[in-house]
Structure formats: structure tokens, C-alpha cells
N, C-alpha and C positions, 0 to 999 in steps of 0.2 A: 275597388277600394279607393275611397276619396283620400287625396293627399294634397298638401300645400307645401311648396318648396321655395325657400328664399334664395336670393342671389344678390350680388352686388356689394357685399361688405368688403372691407379692406382697411389699409392704413393710410391716413391722410393727415396733413399738418393742420394745425388750428387755422381757421379762416377758410379752409377748403370746402369742397362739396363732394357728396356721394349720392348716387341714386340706387335705392334698393328696389328689387322686384320680387313679387310673390305670385307664383302661378299655381292654380288649382287644377287638379286632374282627377279623373275617375268618376266624373258625373256630367250629365248633360244639362243639369240645372244650374242656374246662376246662384251664387252665394247671396245671402241677404246682406248682412253687415260684414265688412272686412276691416281689419285694423292691424296696427303695428304696436308692439309692446317691447320693452327692453329690460334687461336685467344686468346690473353692474355687479362686480364681485362683492360679496358680502351684503348685498341689498336685495330687497324684494323686487319682483317683477312689477313694472309700472306701465301704465298706458302712455303711449306716445301720441297716436292719432287714430281715429276711426272714420269710416265713411259708410253711410247707410246705403241701402239699395236705391233710395231716391236721390242720393248724392249729398245729403247733409253731412257735413264734416265736424269733427270735434278734435281739439288739440289740448295737450298738456300745456300749462302756462309756460313751462320752461322752454318750449320749442315754438311757441306762437311767433309768427313773423319770420321764422328761419326755415321751418319744414313745411312741406306741402304734400298732402296725400291725394292720390287720384286713382281711378280705376278704369279698366276696359272690361265692361260687363260681358261683351261677346267672347272675350278671351278668358274670362274668370281670373283676371290678373289685377293686382293692386300694386301701386308704386308709392315710394316715399322719396321725394326729393329733399335732400338735406343740404342746406347752405349755411355758411358762416359757422362751421362746426367748431365746437369747443371741447377741450379735454374732458369735461364732465359729461359729454355725450358718449364717451367710451362705454361700450356695453355689448352684450349679445342681443341682437334685435330679432324678435320673433313675429311671425305673421300668424294671424288667426282669422279663420273664416267661419261664419255661422250658416248652417244649412239645415232646415227643418228642425230647428231647436238644438242641434248638436254643434259643438265647437270643435273645429279641426285646427290643430297647431302644427306649425312647421318645426324643423329642428333648430332653426336659428342661424344667423350669420353674424360674424364678429365685426364690429366697427371699432377701430382704435384711432383716437385723435391725439396726435403728439403736440406738445406745447413748444 
């Protein structure tokens, strides 16, 4: 059974940093695209950053210059380095991996940024 599991969330003060990790398991194949999404209370889930199998990255305008996505293909793991965090970054962060046309979502990890 293919699974993706996030880790690394927590509480941080504004201006601080966190690094999220997402590890995939249950498959010998490398995911194609992987990405991070977030959902704040009362809001829709939104894209944060994605990285394609070839390494091309894409970021939401709100996080450009502050967040960096990277991946270890051999480990089927994707990371999100978040710097200069702001209170508006507070949300549950979800990892998604695409494999053979199917999307696999993690359960999410809470990130809370205090002002």
C-alpha cells in the first residue's frame, strides 16, 4: 500500500524557520511530481510548491523567496524548507505524490506561526 507521511511541523515565532519532510513508502517506483499544499481554517486547500521528476519547481507567489522545495528521488522523499515564516503561513501542510496517474495524499502536519 502506497503511503506518504509528513513530519516536521510545529510552533514557531514569526521570522523563524521550519523544515517539513514527506516520505513515501509502499512502492519501489519513484514518484513523478511531488508537492506541498496547505489549508488554513475556513479556507480552501492551496498549492505551496511542487517539484517535477526532472527537478522543475513551482511556487505560490506568497512563498517565493522564503520557501524552498527539494527532493531525494532515491528515498522518495520531498522536503520543504520554510524561512522567514509569517502568521499567515499558519495551516495544515499536506504532501502529495503522483505515481502512475494517481495522487497520494498524506494526513498533514500542523504549522503554527505566532506573531
